[in-house]
N, C-alpha and C positions, 0 to 999 in steps of 0.2 A: 900849724895846723891850719888845712883847709876849710877855705868858706862854704858854707851852707849849701849845698844844692846843688856843688860840684866847681864853684871857684866863682870869679869876680867877672859879672858880664864886662863880656866888652877885651876882655883879657887883663893879663898881668905877666908881667914880667915872668919868663919860665913855661909858658901855659900856651895854648892854643886860644881857639875863640872864648872856650871855658876856663881859663888857666887858673890852678891855684893859685895859695901862695907859697912861697917857696917851702919844701918838702910837706905838702898839702893835698898830695894825690893828684889834683888839678887832671889836666886836658878833655880834651874835649868827650863827653859823655860819661863822663866820672864823678862818682858822686865823693865827697872828703874823705872816703875810707879808702880810693882807690879802685870799687867796685865799678863794672862798668855795667851799669842797668841797662841801657840800649842794648846792648849786647846779650844780652841773660834770654837764653832760651825762655826761661820760664814767662818773661817779663814782655816775650812778643805778642801774645792775643793781648793783650793789654794797650801797647804801640798799634798794632795794626787790628782792631776792630774789624768784626764782620762788615758787609756793608747792609744785608737783612738778613731780618732774623724770622722767625715764626715762632713764635707764643701759643701753647697749648696748654689753658688752665683744665684741669682735671682732680680733683678734690682725693687725697691731701698731696699731689704731683703738680711742679710748674716743669713743661719740656721747652727749653730754648736752643732751638736749632738753628743755625747759622747757615749762610750759603754755599759752605763746604760741607753740610749732613755732619757737620760735628754737633753732636747733642747736650745741652746740662740740662742732668732731669734736678729738679729739688724738691725735696719732702720736707713738707707745712706739718708734719706730725709728731714732730719733736722723736725718731726711730733713731737708733746706732746704728750708723755705716760701718760695709766693712772698710778693713783696713787697705786692701789691695784697690786701687783707681785705676780703672780704663780708661786710657788717655784720649779717646773718642768718645767715651759716654762717662762723662765726671758726675758724681752723685754729689751733692752738698743737703746740708737741714736748713734753712729757713723759716722765720714766723714773718706770723704780720702782723704790723704793727699799724693799726687803723686802715690806711690804705696804699699804703707802705709795705713790698716784700723785702725782709732783712736777712742778708744771711751771716754769720762768723763763720771765718773760714780760716786754713791758715796759709801764710802769707809767700808766695814764691821769692821770698828775700828772706824767710827766717822771721816773720813775726805774724802779726795779725792781719786780716784783711773784712773787710766788710765789703758785699753790694749791696745797694737798695735800687730796687725798682718801683718806680710810681709816674700811674698815668697822668696826662695834664687832666687838668679841670675840663676840657671840652670832650678828652677822650681820643684827643690825633694825634698827642705824641707820647710816647715813654721813654723815661727818663732813666738811664740808665747809671749812678756816681758808686765808682768804685774808689774805697777808702785803703791805703796800704800804708801798716806802720813798718816800720824798716829800724828796730834799736832806738838808738840815740838821734838819729838823725832827726829832721820833719819828716812827715808823711806826704804821701804822696797820693794826689788827691785828684780823680779824671770822672770828668762829667760828660756822657757820649745823651746828645740824642736822638732819637728814632722818630719818621714818620709814620702813623700809620696809612695804608697802601692796600687798592681792590688787590683781591688778591688774581686780576689778571696779570700783574707787573711779572713778566719775566722771571720767575727769582729760580725757576728748577729745584724747590721743594716740593710742588704738587700736592694739592689738597682733595677732597671728596666735595668741599663744602663750598660753591664759589663764592657765597656773602662774606666768609671768613677773612679779618686782614691779616695781611705780611706789612712788618715792623721793617721799616727801610730807613737806614740811617740819614739826620739830618745835615743837611750840606746847608755851610751860611752862605752860600749862592741862589740858593732856592729864595731867600727872603732878599726882597730891598733894605731891608733894616736889620743888621747884622748883628743887635744886643744881642747876648742870651734872653731867651723867657726862662722868668724863673716860674717854679713846678708851684702849682696851685693849691 
């Protein structure tokens, strides 16, 4: 049986840096079931998130456009979505839970997934938390922090409103204190 999350840290006989117990899937970047999560093309948007996002809130829709012009359309009115998915402009349904925008989606790993978007108390950061369930294995939880910047940032997204903020992914090197900030 493999060690949860892909093996024993530091290696174990018969495996690489994250090798598994004998017969347990092992090998770098592989889960205990032998799946290569990091090599899964459906996981790439989560492994390599955009550096810049433009968030446009227009009730009952929220459009999130990344720095490669890929747009995620989020509907908050509970509508039924068509079965066909446009890879460049995917559509999802979400709901407001207080100040959080929360989605329930199908996971790229054939389970359930949710995304939660929330502004920090001062409105200067956007937190995106992705929770991916995939069977009996431990859930994958990814949290991104984006800084609000002025639209004069060279994002290539273009906007008619010069005061409209653009969201830029937060980097630990941006702070002298590298401890993660908790949402408020």
